[in-house]
C-alpha positions in Angstrom: -16.5 30.5 -2.1 -18.5 28.1 -0.2 -19.4 26.3 -3.4 -15.7 25.7 -4.0 -15.3 24.5 -0.4 -18.1 22.0 -0.8 -16.5 20.6 -4.0 -13.1 20.3 -2.3 -14.7 18.4 0.6 -16.3 15.8 -1.8 -13.0 14.2 -3.0 -13.2 10.5 -3.4 -10.5 8.1 -4.3 -10.7 5.0 -6.6 -8.6 2.1 -5.3 -8.1 -1.6 -6.2 -7.8 -4.3 -3.6 -7.1 -8.1 -3.8 -9.3 -10.0 -1.4 -7.2 -12.9 -0.1 -9.1 -13.8 3.1 -11.9 -12.7 5.4 -9.2 -10.7 7.5 -9.1 -8.2 4.6 -12.7 -7.1 5.2 -12.0 -4.5 8.0 -9.4 -2.8 5.8 -11.9 -2.5 2.9 -14.6 -1.1 5.3 -12.2 1.4 6.6 -11.2 2.5 3.1 -14.8 2.9 2.1 -15.5 4.8 5.3 -12.7 7.2 4.3 -14.4 8.1 0.9 -12.6 5.5 -1.2 -14.4 3.6 -4.0 -12.9 0.1 -3.9 -12.7 -2.4 -6.8 -12.1 -5.7 -5.2 -10.6 -8.6 -7.2 -12.1 -11.7 -5.5 -10.3 -14.4 -7.6 -7.7 -15.3 -4.9 -10.4 -15.9 -2.2 -12.7 -17.7 -4.7 -9.9 -20.1 -5.5 -9.4 -20.8 -1.8 -13.0 -21.1 -0.5 -16.2 -20.3 -2.3 -17.9 -20.3 1.2 -15.6 -17.5 2.5 -16.1 -15.5 -0.7 -19.9 -15.7 -0.1 -19.4 -14.7 3.5 -17.2 -11.8 2.5 -19.7 -10.5 -0.1 -22.6 -10.8 2.3 -20.7 -8.8 5.0 -19.7 -6.1 2.5 -23.2 -5.9 1.1 -24.6 -5.4 4.6 -21.9 -2.8 5.4 -22.5 -0.8 2.1 -26.2 -0.9 2.8 -25.9 0.2 6.4 -23.7 3.2 5.5 -25.9 4.3 2.5 -23.1 3.2 0.0 -23.5 0.9 -2.9 -22.1 -2.5 -4.1 -22.2 -4.4 -7.4 -20.5 -7.2 -9.2 -18.2 -6.2 -12.1 -18.0 -9.4 -14.2 -16.8 -12.7 -12.7 -13.8 -11.6 -10.8 -14.5 -8.2 -9.3 -16.8 -6.4 -7.0 -17.1 -2.6 -6.5 -18.2 -1.0 -3.2 -18.8 2.8 -2.8 -19.2 5.1 0.1 -22.3 7.3 0.6 -22.9 9.8 -2.1 -21.7 7.5 -4.9 -24.1 5.2 -6.6 -23.4 2.6 -9.2 -25.4 2.9 -12.5 -26.9 -0.4 -13.5 -28.6 0.7 -16.7 -27.7 -0.4 -20.2 -25.4 1.6 -22.4 -26.9 2.7 -25.7 -24.7 2.7 -28.9 
């Protein structure tokens, strides 16, 4: 029974989020802290300010690293950030 309980405690959610400004960063951090994997669309902020986008990514990278999570780019428009216990595979797919 304890094995089932451990599995039920390890529930993660996958959510998407549009990054519009630096004010959105605390919400993303809170979601990741609450076991959410967040796919962030950065296009809106990139169109407004490349400098703010750089600051946002640096802050999220520092946050992910500090909590034992992971962060990676998904193409040109998206970034994924994960909570502790979820790692992003960076290998190549074999066909």
